[in-house]
N, C-alpha and C positions, 0 to 999 in steps of 0.2 A: 368519389362520393362514398360516404359511410352509410351502411344500412343501420337501422335502429338496433338490430341484434349485435352488429360489430361495435357500435358505440357502447351498448350496455356491457358487453364483454370487456372492452378496454377499460371502462370505468371500474368495473368490479376487480379486474386484475391490478390496476394501479392502486386502488384502495387496499387490496390485500398486501401489496408490497409495502405500502405505508404502515399498515398495522404490524407487519412482521418487523420492520425497522424499529418502530416505537416500542415493541415488546422484546427487542433484542434477539429475535429469531432469524435464522438463516433463510435466505431466498434461494431456491434451486439455481445452480450455476447457469444453466441455459437462460433462465428468466432474468437473472442478474445481468448477463451479457446483453440480452435484448434491451433491457431497461437502460443501461448505461450507454448503449448505442443510439439512444433516441434523444439525447439531451447533452448539454454542457454539464460536466461533472466537476466536483471539487474534491480533491483528495488530500489527506494528511500523510505526508511521506516522512518517516523517521529514518535517519541515518545513524544507527547505533555505532558508536566508536568507543574503544577503550584503549588506554595507553599500555603498551608493552615495551619495557625498556625505554628507549628514546624514540619509539615510532608509534604510529596509530594502527590499530586493527579495526577493520570494518566488518560488521555482521551482514552477511549476504545469504539469501535463500534461493534455492533452486525451485522453479515453478514446476507444477506437475506435467507429466507427459500427456499426449493425446489419449493414450490407453487409460491413464488414471483419471483424466477429466476430458471427455470428448469435446467440450466447448471451450477449453483453455485457449486463450488468444496467443500466448507466448510459450508454447510447450518447451520444457527443458531449459529455458533461459533463466538468467539470474536477476535478482532485484533486491533492494532493501525493503524492509517492512513498510507497508502502507495500508490505509483504509480509506474507502470512499466515505465522505461525510454523509450521515443519515439525516433524515428530516428532523429539523429543530436541534441538531447536535452541535455543541460548541467544540472549538479546537481542543479545549482541555478534556472534554468527554471523549473525543476521538483518540487523543493521546492515551488516556486511561484504558480505553478498549484495546488499543494496539499493545500497550505494555502488558496487560493481562494475558492477551492471546500469545504473545511471543516470549515473554519473560516471567510468566506466572505472577505478575504484579510487582516484581522487583523494580523499584523506581530508579530512573536515571539520577545521577548526582547533580547534573545540570541539564537544562534544555535551552539550547541556543538557537534563536531564530536565524534562518538562512534567507528565506524569501517567502512571500505570500502570493506571488503572482507569476510563477513559472508556468507558462502555457505550453503544453506538450500534446502532440498527437502521435500516438504509437499505433499505427494501423495494425489490426483491424479496429481498434477502439477509436472513438472520435476524440475531439479536443477535451483535455482535462486542464483545470487550473490546479496546480500543485502547490500546496503550502508545506514547505520543507523545514524540518528542524533537525539540528545536530543533537543527538542524545548521548551525553557522556555517561557511559555505563560503568558500574562498579566492577572491580576485579576480585576474585574470580566470579564468573557468571556463566552458568550453563543454560542456554536458551531451551525452550520447550520444543521447538520445531526440529524434527529429525532431519530435515532437508536444508538446514541452515548451518553455516560455519563462519568462523572468524578468518578474515584474510588480512595479512599484512598489506598496508596501503599500496606499496609499490609492487605487489604481486597479484593485484586484482585482475582477473581475466576480463578486461574491458570489452572485448569483442563478444562475450557471452551475455553481457548485461542487456536488459530491455533498453532500447535506445534512449529514452528520456533519463534513465538512471546513469547513463554515460555523461550526462550533463549535471544532474543534481548531486551525485556523489562528490565530484571534484569541488563543486560550489560549497558543500558542507565541509569538506576537508580543509578548505582555505580558512574556515572559522576555527579549526582545531588548533589549539595552542598548548 
């Protein structure tokens, strides 16, 4: 049972999260993790790929350590860029937000749909519905994130990837021609 105080605090907190999302403001990491842990989430997952010689290079980012972010669910693991869709956000707006954050607004040459219904649960986070896109990026391109790097596709350290990314990266690479 909820007390009236608990109910009022929960409503106020959820309304503040919604306001932050609508205003494009960050939510504290611990609050974000608690929020995503309470519901089904939809994420936009980009798999940035560029052609180098006759092979693909995939942009992969190292997640923060526990020391850097105490509430980080996957400390030191690798992943491709992604964003949780915000209230009333379209896929196109999520893509734009991701491209701005990771590549300073440099647009992909092409965006190729991979899937809209990959369901993944990477404990400790709950179930996510992942909408995956292959992002064909221009050459040369220097991403903004100092923790990211380009990996030749056959040299990706698969065991270091967040588990769902071990599935979504190969799915995206099959679309790369």
